[in-house]
N, C-alpha and C positions, 0 to 999 in steps of 0.2 A: 841622455838625460842629465840634467844639471845635478852636480854632486850636492848632497844634503848631509846635514849632521844628524847624529843620533837623536838629539832633541827635536829637530824639525821632523824627522820621520815619525817619532813617537807622537808628536802633536797631531800629525796627519792621521795616524792610526786611530787615535782617540776620537778625532773629529768624524772619522768614517764609521767608528764603532762606539758610539757614546756610552753604551751599557758597560763597556769595559773600564770606564773611569770610576764607577761607583764603589768598587772594592779596593781601590788604591794600589793594585798590583803594578800598573805602569809606573806610578811614582816610586814604588819600591824598587823596580828595575832600574830606574834612573839613579836612585840612591846607591844601589849596589855598584853600578857601572862607574859612577863618579868616585865612589869611595875605595873600590878594590880592583876594578878591571885593569888598571895599569900594571898589575902584577903579571898579567898574561901577555904583555906586549913584548915583541922582539926588541933587542937592545937599541936599535936605531930609532924605532918608534917611541920607546920609553924615553930616550934622550930628548926627542922632539917634544913629548908631553911635558917632561920636567922643565924644559926651557920655557915653554909657553905658560905653564902654571906659575913659574916664578915671576914672569912678567905681569901676569894678570890672572888671578885665581878663577874669576868667573869665565873669562874668554878661554882660558886654558883648561877648564873643567873637561873631563873625559868626554861627556856627552855633547859638548860644544866644539870639540876638536876633531873627533873621529866620526866616520861614516857608519851607517847601519849594519854593514857586514860584521862589525865588532860585537853587535848584539848576539849573534849566533855563537861567537867564541866564548861569551860569558854565561850562556844559559846553563851550562853544567854546574858551575859553582853557585850561580844564583838559585837554581832549583834544588840542588843537592846539599847546600850548606847554608847560604844566606837566609832562605825562607825558614829554615829550622832553627838555626843558631842565633840569628839576629832579629828576627821579626817577632815581636811580642804583641800579637794581635789575635782577634777572635778566630775560631776554626774556619769560618767561612772565607777569610782572606787566604789562608793556607790552601784551602780546597780550590779556590779560584785561580791560583797561580798556574797550574797546568793548563786548564782550558784557555786562559787568556794568552799564555805564551804560545799555545798551539795555533790559535787564531792569528797571533802576531807573525809567526813564522810564515804561514800561508799568505798573509797580506803582503809581507816583504817580497815574496816570490812574485805574486800577481802584479805588484807595482814595479817590479824590475829592479828593486834595490839589492837583491841577492840572487844568485844563480840557484835554479831548482835543485841541481845535484848537491850543491853545497849545503842546502837546507835539510838534507836527509837526516843528518845527525841531530839537528834541532827538533825536527819532527819526533824523532824517537825519544829524545829527552823530555819533551813536553808531554807526550803520550804516557811515558812512565810516571812522570810527576802527577798527571791527572789521575792515574790509577793508584799510586802508592803514597803520595803525600798525605791524603786524608787518613789512610790506614795507619801510617807512621805516627801521625798526630794523636790518633785514638789510642794506639798501643802505648805511647808515652804516658797518656793520661791514665790508662788502666793500670799500668805498672806503678805509677806514682801513687795512685789511690791505694793500691795493695801495700805499698811500703809504709803507708801511714796507719795501717791497721795494727791493732794491738797484737802482740805476739809474746810467747813465753821467753824466759831468760835466754840470752845468747850464750851458747857454749863456745862459739868461735866467731870471729869477725874478720872479714877480708875486705880491704879497701882498694878498689881500682880507680880511684878518683881521677888520676892523671892519665889513665889509659883509655883507648877506644876498644871496646869489646865487640865480639862478633857472635851472633847466634849461629850455632853450627849443628844443633839437633833440636827437634821439636816433637813432643808427644803431648797428648791431651793433658792439660794442666801442668806441664813441665817444660822448662827450657834449659838448654845447656849453652854456656858461654865460654869463649876463649879469648885470650889476649896474649901479649908478650909475657905476661906474668904467669900464664898457665891456663888451666881449664877448671870450671866449676859447674857442677850439675849432678843430678837434676835439681833445678831451682823451682820450687812450687809457686805457681802463678795462677790467676783466675783462668778459667776455661776460655773466656773471650780473648785473652792475650794469645793463646795458642791457636785460636781461630784465625787471627789476623797477622801474626808474626810470620816472617819469611827467613829461610836460611840465607845467611850472608848479610843480613841487616846489621848495622852498627848501632851500638848503644854507648853513650858517654857517661862518665862520672858515676860508675856503678859502685855500690858497696853491698856486701852480702853478710847476712847473719845466719848462723846455724843454731837451730833449737833441737829439741828432742824429736820434732816432727820432720826436720830436714832443713835444707837451705831455703832462704827466702831473700827477696830484695829489700835492702834497708834504705838505700839511697839510689837515685837515678837522675841523670841529666836529660839528654835528648835521644830520640830514636832517629837514625838516618837510614832511609831505604837505599839499598845498593843500586 
């Protein structure tokens, strides 16, 4: 089979699956790969990319230079970081990322662009994203809304703005967090938060305030499913 670029493969995927173009996930994947996927390249390939990009930014763009096997290599960061940290879109776009990537991985195998065994990791990542990304997006919204609610005077404030925290214990209406700065909990949260939170999920830019009722979340960044 004649070698194709990532852009050519994605164009063919959209042509074969027109419904996957309506939510913009494929274009977001292109943006991620062109903007960040070079960081995953081996030294020789990165040198090749840098030289091509310096000669012609368009021709040397990642998606115009490399083949579709590199899509699989980038799915972990695309689904686990880019869609959460960089995409400021409606929830339906985040929710669509897993299903679209799942279909894309299967299509790449069927079309012979990637080996079936090599696609196993991509299948698992897409399935996890389909399951967890909508819940992580909802948890972030629930915790953000809770942080905006009126509370009593703060007796103590703890700022983990520069740290990534991890959920390590869950009870109804209570979460426990830890980071390199220590552990805090129980933190009082809405029941819905503990319905959907999972042990090991990461939460960025947290700040906590302690009142007479206990700890609560005062600030929150994003929720990252593990």
